[in-house]
N, C-alpha and C positions, 0 to 999 in steps of 0.2 A: 212339094206336098204341103199345102197350106191348111187343108181341111182334115180334121181327124176322121179316121175310118171307123164306121159303126161296127161294133162287135156284138154278136149274139152268142151267149153261152148256152149250149144245148146239153142238158143232163137228164138223168133217169137211169134206173137200175137196169141190169142186164135183161135184154129181151123186151124192153118196154116199147120199142118201135122207132127209135131215133133215126136209123138208116132209112126206114120206110118213109118217114116224114120228109127226110132230105131228098129222097128220090122223087117224091111227089112235087116238092118245091122246084127241083131242077127241071122237071118235065113241064112246068108252067112258069118258068122264070124269064121267058122271052129272050133267052141268051144274054142276059145282063151279066157283066163280069163279076164273079164272086170267088173268094178263096175259102176253102174249107180245111180247117186244121183238124185232122182225124187222129184219134189216139186209141190204141188197143193195148191191152195188157198181154204181152207175149212177143214172140219173135216175128210173127207174121200179122200184118194188119188186114184181117179178113173183111172188116166193114168197109175199109177204103176200096177194096177190090169190087165191092158190091155197088158202089155209087155209080150212077149212070150219068156222068158229066158230059158236057159239050165242049166246044172249042174255048169258051170263055169261063170254064170252070177249072180252077187250080186247086188240086187236092194235095195237101202236104201231110205226110204220114209220120207219126211218132210211134215207134214200136218197141222202145226200150223200157217200157213200164208205164205206170199210171202218172199222168201229168201232175196230179196233186202231190205226188211224192218227189217229183223232180222240177217243181215249179220255179225254183231259182236257178235251175240249170238248163236242161234241154228245152223246156217250154218257153222260158224267157228268150233263149237264144233263137228258137224257131220264129218267135214273133218279130224279133229284131231283123232276122234274115229276110222274112217276108217283106217287111217295110223297106229294107235296103234294096231288094230286087224291084219293088214297086217304084221307088224313087229313081232307080237306074233305067226304068222302062223295060225290064226283063219280065215283069209280071204285071198284068192289068186286072185290078179288082176294085170294086167300089164298096164292098162290104166283106166282112170276115165272119164266118160261122165256126165256132169252136165246138166240136162234138167230143165230149169226154167219154172215157170208158165207163161202163156201168158200175164200176167199183170206186169211182172217184168221188171224193168229198169236194164240193164246189168252193169251200171256204178259202183255201190258199190261192186257188185260181182267180177268184173274184178279187182278192186283195192285190194280186199282181198288177192289175190295171190301175190301182190307186197309189201304191207305194213306190213303184218304179217311175222315176220322174220322166224319162224319155217316153215310155209307153203311155204314161198318163197324158202327155201332150199329143202323141201321134194316134192314139186309139181312144175311142169313146165307147165304153161298155154300155150297150143299149138296154139289155134285159137278160135275165136268167129264165130260160124256159125248161120246165121239168115235165117229162112224160111219166105217167103212172099206169101200169098194166093192171086193169081192173080184176083180171083173173088171178093174179099172184101178189098184188101189192100188200095184202094183209100179212101173208106169210113172210114176205121180204121185210116188212117193218118189224115183225116179231124177231127175226133172225139177224138183221143187218142194220146197225145204227146209221150207216151211211145213207140208207134209203130215206130215212126221215130228214137227214141233213139236206139231201137233194130237194125234197119238197119244201123244207123250211126256207131255203134261199130263193125260191122261185118267185118271179113276178107274174108268171102265167103257168098254169098246170093243164096239161092235155091228158085226159083220161082215155086210154086206148083199150081195145079188146073188150069193151063193154057189150058188144054184140055176141060175145062168147060166154056170157054169164047170165044167170037169172036175175030178176029185178032185185031180190033181196040182197044178193051178193054185191050188186052195183051200189045199192043204197048204203050198205055197210062200208064199202070202200070210200064213197063220197063223204060219209060222216067222219071217218077217221082222217081223211086228207084235210077236211075243213077244220078239224080240231088242231091239226099241226100248223096249218097256214090258212087263216081266215081272211087274209088280205089279197091273196093272189086270185085273179080271175080264173075260173075253171071252165074248160071246154071238153066236151066228149066228142071224139073223132073216130072214124073207122078207116082202116087201111092207109093211115097217114094223110088222108084227104082233108087238109086244112089250108084255107087261103093264106098266102104269105102275109097279108096285112093284119092277120090276127095274131101273128107271133114275131113279126119283124117291125122295126121302127116304132117301138113302144115308148122310148124315152123314159124308161122306168127309174133311172138313176138321177133324173133332174129333180130339183127341189120344187115340187108343186104342192098345192093345198088340197089335193084329192087324197082322202084317207078313209074312204068308205070300206067297210068289211062286206064280204060277199054274202048275198042272201039266196043264191041259187047257182045254177050252172047253165051253160049254153050248149045245145046239141048242134053239131055241125054235120050237115049232109050236103056235100058239094053238088050232087046231082039232083037235089030236090028243088021244087018250085020255090020254097022258102028255105034257103040254105042254113039259116041261123034261127033257132027257136030257144026261148028262155024257159027253164024249168026251175021252179022254186025247190029248195031242199025239202025233202020229206024224211021222216024218221023211219028207220028200218023197224020191222015188226018185232024182231028178236032183239031184246035189250042187251047191248054189249058195252063194256067199258074198257078202255085201253089206257095203259099207263105208259104212253110214249114219253120219252125224256124230253123231246122237242114239242113244244106247244105254243100256240098263239095266245097272247094275253092283251086285253084291251083295258086301258086306264082312262076314265072320264072325269072331268072336273069343270069348274067354271073359270073365272078370271084368276090368273096366276101372278104371283110376285116374281119379277124378272130375276132378281138376285137369288131367290130361293129355288126357282126351277133350274137356273143355271148351275147352282151348287148340287142340286139333286142329279142332274144329268152327268155332271163331272164325276160325282161320287159313284154313280151307278155304272158308268163306263169303266172307271178305274177298278172297281171291285169285280164286276161281272161281265166286262166287255168280251172276254174270251168265250162266254157262253151266250152272248146276245148275237144271234146270227144276222137278223135283219131287224131294223126298227125304224119307225117313222112317226113323227108327231106333227100335228097342226094345233098350235097353242094360242090361247087368248091371253095377251099380256096386259095387265092393268096399266092404263094410261097410254097405251099405244094403239092406234087405230088399225094397224096391220097385223095379219096373222104371222106368227113366228113358226117357220118350217124347220124341222130337224129330221135328218135322215142319216142312217149309219149302217155299217157292216162291221161287226166286232168293235174294234177301237178306232176305226176310221169313220169320222162323223163330220157332217156339214150342217151349218146353221145359216138361215137367211130369212129376211122378212119378205112376205108375199103380198097378196092382194089385201085391200082394206075390208074390214067388216062392214056390211050394210047397216045403216043406222037402225033399221027395224029388226035385224036378225039377232037371235040369241047367240051370245059369244060362249062357245063351248070348246074346251080343250080336250083333245083326244090323243093318246099315245098308244101305239100298237107295237108290242115287242114279241118277236118270235125267238124264243130262247130255250135253253135246257137247264134243268136243275136250278132254277131261279127261286129265291125266297119271295114268292109272289105276295103273301100277306104283308111281309115287312115292306116291300116296295110300294104296295098300295097305300100303306100308312104314310110313308115318306112322300109319295106323290101328292096325297091329299093335304099334307102339311104345307105344300107350296102355294095353296090358295090364299087369297087375301081375306 
């Protein structure tokens, strides 16, 4: 087994439509070999029984509790066992999809793929996909902190059940989701009908210089003449403010001093890393023609130099942090102080 297996983490609160999405994927998968690691909170894995798999679909069930609580135990062991069976020729799969229970916090699950040396080499975490139920997401965010964490960790968010709510409810849901995570691409889907290439093989954890924040969402209608249409964000007519602990924050500056920004990032991660869910920066370093790329999950962080700035383009540094309980005004001052 020379090539790392691509892993997609599928999260979202209870009833958001993860199993429906998976069944649509399996029905249009052309029988490509895939393993699905299913988790349910309880003695019986009901979701696993609802999956409509074919001969090349391997469903592994974890029913002893939430994987985020047993991440160093059963979850890690299950991943290792899957890989051992694949190496022995007992299982055949080219990708792995991990569907968490709706009560799971993605944080320890994501970190498993980076802190365990063997898993880090054998598996490649491709992206975190979060589903959000337009009908119930506002109440879920009010009552369950984990719902915001699921959105905050996401690289792509799929809004489900928007066909069951009025336009105002949908707009309010989109506003709140975007406030929590302004970096993730947002798609509205119906009945799980979302082409696989819109949520698989995204390479979201690679160090790239794409750091655009989203300005709207895409509506997916698989049976329409134009299956994908872009809709810019619009404000809901009823003014609402939400005090969600998890929010996205954007820091902008010009040219930065490499030693100062290095010290800032080191200090920031040391002090607040546990509350920094996801963060990414594309930074313009004084005296260096290349972009400095930074990407991290909590205290696990990577740095690399990317493409060169074009001679005529303005060099702008941007850092996006999705975090909770952060002293944003203080961090803005410290970030601004790293400029030359």
